[in-house]
C-alpha positions in Angstrom: -0.1 0.0 -0.1 1.3 3.5 -0.7 1.6 6.1 -3.2 2.4 4.7 -6.9 3.0 7.3 -9.7 3.5 7.1 -13.5 3.8 9.2 -16.3 3.6 8.4 -20.3 2.7 9.8 -23.3 -1.2 10.0 -23.9 -2.6 7.0 -25.5 0.5 4.7 -24.2 -1.3 1.2 -23.4 0.9 -0.2 -20.3 0.6 -3.3 -18.5 0.7 -1.7 -15.0 0.6 -4.8 -12.9 3.9 -5.7 -14.7 5.7 -2.3 -13.8 4.5 -2.1 -10.4 5.4 -5.8 -9.5 8.9 -5.2 -10.3 11.5 -4.0 -7.8 13.4 -1.7 -10.2 11.1 1.3 -10.7 12.2 3.9 -13.3 11.8 4.6 -17.0 11.2 1.8 -19.2 10.2 2.3 -22.7 9.1 6.0 -22.0 7.0 5.2 -19.1 8.2 6.7 -16.0 7.2 4.9 -12.5 8.0 6.2 -9.2 7.1 4.9 -5.7 6.5 7.2 -2.8 8.1 10.3 -4.4 6.2 12.7 -1.9 7.4 15.9 -3.0 7.0 15.1 -6.7 3.4 14.3 -5.8 2.9 17.5 -4.1 4.1 19.4 -7.2 2.0 17.3 -9.5 -1.1 17.7 -7.1 -0.9 21.5 -7.1 -0.3 21.5 -10.8 -3.6 19.1 -11.4 -5.7 21.4 -9.0 -4.7 24.3 -11.0 -5.6 22.5 -14.5 -8.9 21.4 -12.9 -10.4 24.2 -10.8 -14.1 23.1 -11.1 -13.3 19.6 -9.7 -13.9 19.0 -6.2 -11.8 16.4 -4.5 -14.1 14.6 -1.8 -13.4 11.9 0.7 -11.7 11.0 4.0 -8.3 11.6 2.6 -9.1 14.7 0.3 -7.0 17.1 1.9 -4.1 14.8 0.1 -5.4 16.0 -3.1 -5.2 14.3 -6.5 -5.1 10.5 -6.8 -5.6 8.3 -9.6 -9.6 7.8 -9.3 -10.0 11.5 -10.6 -11.1 11.6 -14.2 -8.2 13.2 -15.6 -4.3 13.1 -15.3 -2.1 16.0 -14.5 -0.9 17.0 -18.1 2.9 18.3 -18.5 2.5 21.6 -20.2 5.5 23.7 -21.3 4.7 26.0 -17.9 4.6 22.9 -15.8 7.9 21.4 -17.2 9.5 24.6 -16.8 8.5 24.9 -13.0 9.4 21.0 -12.9 12.9 21.9 -14.0 13.2 24.8 -11.3 12.0 22.3 -8.5 14.3 19.6 -9.6 17.3 22.0 -9.2 15.9 22.9 -6.0 15.1 19.4 -4.8 11.4 20.2 -4.5 12.3 22.6 -1.5 8.8 24.4 -2.4 6.6 21.1 -2.2 7.5 19.6 1.1 4.9 16.7 2.2 3.4 17.7 5.5 1.2 14.6 5.5 0.7 11.5 3.5 2.2 8.4 5.5 1.3 6.1 2.7 3.1 8.5 0.3 6.4 8.1 2.2 6.5 11.7 3.6 8.5 10.2 6.3 11.5 9.8 4.0 10.6 12.4 1.5 14.4 13.9 1.5 15.9 10.6 0.7 13.5 10.2 -2.2 14.3 13.3 -3.6 18.0 12.1 -3.9 17.2 8.5 -5.0 15.0 9.8 -7.8 17.0 12.9 -8.9 18.7 11.1 -11.8 15.2 9.9 -13.0 13.6 13.2 -12.5 16.2 14.7 -14.9 15.6 11.9 -17.3 11.9 12.2 -17.1 12.2 16.3 -17.5 14.2 15.8 -20.9 11.7 13.2 -21.9 8.7 15.9 -21.3 10.6 18.9 -23.2 11.2 16.4 -26.4 7.8 15.4 -26.2 6.4 18.9 -26.0 8.8 19.9 -28.9 7.1 17.2 -30.9 3.5 18.3 -29.9 3.1 15.1 -27.8 1.1 15.3 -24.8 2.7 13.6 -21.2 0.3 12.6 -18.7 1.0 12.1 -14.9 -1.2 9.6 -12.9 -0.9 8.4 -9.6 -2.6 6.0 -6.8 -2.5 5.9 -3.2 
């Protein structure tokens, strides 16, 4: 149980069970998978809320924001990617997870370091996709 995160090009058909049952998370065939990267989730949850201002998040843990049962992913637009680049440089210092035990908030600083290389690779993937007029989606489940 916990936070599972993934991103890919819109329209990608992925066998998620295969990805989440492996011990080696990361980038495979332009599918990016993270497990309990709490600060990335904080960032994406804020961007999702900005992209979906009319959607009310209800439920017992609604204060944690965006979850995979929402109807739309977070889209990695040019503006989101530009801010993502800044946040990666700053180790997502503007997006600390103050809650979210199942997100791994208790070891969020270690996750930022562990995923730094992957985050940079993801950033470059997003920049390339945008330059080719492709759409990158971010989804999560917790």
